[in-house]
N, C-alpha and C positions, 0 to 999 in steps of 0.2 A: 534471373539466370535463365539463360533458353532450353529447352528442352532438348534434348539429342537423340532419345530414343529412336524420335521416327527416321533422324540422317543414318544410325547404323540398322534400322529394319530396311530402309532402301540400300544400305551398303550392299547387307547382306542376300536381300535379293538379287544384285547383280553378279555380287559374289559365285550366286546359285547358278545363276541359268550358266553363266560362265562354266566351272563348274561340270556342266552337265555336256554342253558341245565338247569340251579339253577330252572328257570319258567314253563320248560316243565316235572321238576323231578317235582318239589312240586302240576304241574297240575294231575300227574297221578300217585302219592302218594295214597294211598287206605286212608279215613278219618283218614285228615288232622288236627291239631289242631292250635289254631289262639289263638295269644297271648292276644286277645282284645277282649270280646266277649259281643256282644251288635245282633240286627235282621241288617242282612243284609251284617253285614260288611264286609262277604268277595267280596262284589262288588269295596269297598275301595280299597282292597289290590289288587286285577284285575287293577281295573283305577293305579294305583300307577307303581305298575308293569310294564303295557304295557306302561305308561307312559314313563317311563327310559328303556325301551325298544325303543321307537323312538326319546327320547331325545342325546340317544347315537350315533348314528350312523352318527349326525352332527358333531363330535368333533373324527371321524375314520376313517372320508371320506376325503379326499380332496374335491372331483371334488361331489357341491350341490344337482347332479344328484342322483349321488351311495346314498349318503347318506339318500335322499328323497324316492330311489327304496329300500333299506336297512329298512326303519323305515314302510313304505306299508306294505313293505311282513308280518310285523307281524300281522296283522288284519286276512289276510289269516291263517296263524299258528297258532293265536287266533281261529278261528276257529274249525280248525281241533281235538285241543287238548282238546277243548268244546265237540266235540262229540266221540272222544276217550275217555272221561272218567266215557259213557255212559257202558263201556266193566271195569270199575274198580271196585270195590266191594266198597263199601262206597261213589262213588263218584256218581254224576251226572248230568244232560247235564242239560245244563240253557240257554237259552234267554237273560236273564239279564247276564248271565256272558260274554255272548259276547257283549252285548249291553256298559257293562263299558268298559272290553278290547280296543272296535272301540274308544272308547270316549277317553280312554288317548292315542291310537296310536294318534289320530286327534288333543287332545291338545299338545303335544308331537312333533308333528312335527313344529307345531306354536309356540315350547316353543325352540326345537334344534334350529330354522333357525334366532327364536331371538339374543341368548347365540351365534351360532355362528359370525351373526352378528356383534353386540358387543365386542365379546375381537378377533375374527379373520380381519372383516372391507369384502367387498364382495366378496360374494363364487363365485369358479369357477364355470362354465357347465360345 
């Protein structure tokens, strides 16, 4: 029986890169409409997006350090995109969005590590 893990890692790497591009696109798109509307709903969207971006590397990289590095890279990416929004019509810079992004990444790292341990055992350093 053939080992399917390398295929899973490759698939998750591609999914992660597509997810990064999608989040960047949505972050820099002028005047975005949310499917659900209530006060500060965008913070929930930020949190979920960056949680996802931090979890996926744990399934896209064999080595724990690479996964952690990839997940941690989402924090400066979120900061840069947030600053870039100040130049996009209909968008604005928000420290609270950056906080939601960072919180999503931190919890995503914990969740990604837990899920990888649960499904694949001890990570390689």
